[in-house]
C-alpha positions as CSV (number, residue, x, y, z in Angstrom):
1,M,108.7,60.0,93.8
2,S,110.0,62.8,96.0
3,T,109.4,66.4,95.0
4,L,113.1,67.1,94.9
5,I,113.8,64.2,92.6
6,H,110.9,65.3,90.4
7,I,112.4,68.8,90.2
8,K,115.8,67.4,89.3
9,Q,114.3,65.3,86.5
10,L,112.6,68.4,85.1
11,V,115.9,70.2,85.2
12,I,117.8,67.4,83.4
13,R,115.1,67.5,80.7
14,H,115.4,71.3,80.5
15,K,111.7,71.6,81.4
16,V,112.3,74.8,83.3
17,A,110.7,78.2,82.8
18,F,111.9,81.5,84.4
19,T,109.5,84.3,85.3
20,E,110.4,87.9,84.5
21,K,111.2,88.4,88.3
22,A,113.7,85.5,88.2
23,R,115.3,86.8,85.0
24,I,115.8,90.3,86.5
25,E,117.3,88.8,89.7
26,M,119.6,86.6,87.7
27,A,120.8,89.5,85.6
28,R,121.4,91.7,88.6
29,D,123.4,89.0,90.4
30,G,125.3,87.7,87.4
31,V,123.6,84.3,87.5
32,T,123.2,82.2,84.4
33,R,120.6,79.5,83.6
34,E,123.4,76.9,83.8
35,M,124.3,78.1,87.3
36,V,120.6,77.7,88.3
37,Y,120.5,74.2,86.8
38,E,123.8,73.2,88.7
39,A,122.4,74.5,92.0
40,L,119.1,72.6,91.6
41,L,120.9,69.4,90.6
42,N,123.3,69.8,93.6
43,A,120.5,70.4,96.1
44,P,120.5,67.9,99.0
45,A,117.0,69.0,100.1
46,I,114.2,71.4,99.7
47,V,114.6,74.0,102.5
48,K,110.9,74.6,102.8
49,S,107.7,74.4,100.9
50,I,105.1,77.1,101.3
51,R,101.5,77.5,100.2
52,S,100.8,80.6,98.1
53,R,98.3,82.0,95.8
54,N,99.2,82.7,92.2
55,P,98.7,86.4,91.6
56,Q,97.6,85.9,88.0
57,S,95.2,83.0,88.3
58,G,94.3,83.3,92.0
59,R,94.8,79.5,92.4
60,A,96.5,78.0,95.3
61,E,100.0,76.7,94.6
62,K,102.9,75.1,96.5
63,L,106.3,76.9,96.2
64,H,109.6,75.1,97.0
65,V,112.6,77.0,98.3
66,I,116.0,75.5,97.5
67,I,119.4,76.9,98.6
68,S,122.3,75.1,97.2
69,P,125.7,75.6,95.5
70,T,126.8,75.6,91.9
71,Y,129.8,73.5,90.9
72,G,131.8,76.6,91.5
73,G,130.6,76.9,95.1
74,I,128.3,79.9,94.6
75,Y,125.2,79.4,96.7
76,L,121.9,80.3,95.0
77,Y,118.4,80.8,96.4
78,T,115.7,79.5,94.2
79,K,111.9,79.5,94.6
80,G,109.7,77.7,92.2
81,R,106.7,75.5,91.6
82,I,105.9,72.4,89.6
83,S,103.3,73.2,87.0
84,V,101.2,71.1,84.5
85,E,100.6,73.2,81.4
86,D,97.8,72.3,79.0
87,G,97.1,69.1,81.0
88,A,100.2,67.4,79.8
89,E,103.6,69.1,79.8
90,T,105.2,69.4,83.2
91,L,107.5,72.4,84.0
92,Y,109.4,73.7,86.9
93,I,108.8,77.4,87.0
94,L,111.4,79.5,88.7
95,I,109.8,82.5,90.4
96,S,113.0,83.6,92.1
97,S,116.7,82.8,91.3
98,K,119.4,84.8,92.9
99,R,122.7,84.6,94.8
100,N,122.3,83.7,98.4
101,F,124.7,86.2,100.0
102,E,124.2,84.7,103.5
103,N,126.5,81.7,102.5
104,I,129.4,83.8,101.3
């Protein structure tokens, strides 16, 4: 299964968590959870995937950047990672969720 399809399945099942940084960016830009879900479900592709190191655990992780529109045509920039919590439950954790002002 492709990573993008996996992310979309997690969104449909509401298996999404938002970091404090993502919640702050969303509040600042007037972005709701529903808008983030719409943009992720509308995504035609992952713009890029980057390797990073989790600042809390120090573990390597892969972050996925997606830029896509809501149903209302507002483009959002999201960056997140797929995570397995407690060895079983899978989540898509949004590290960044904000308006992408370059597409206005």
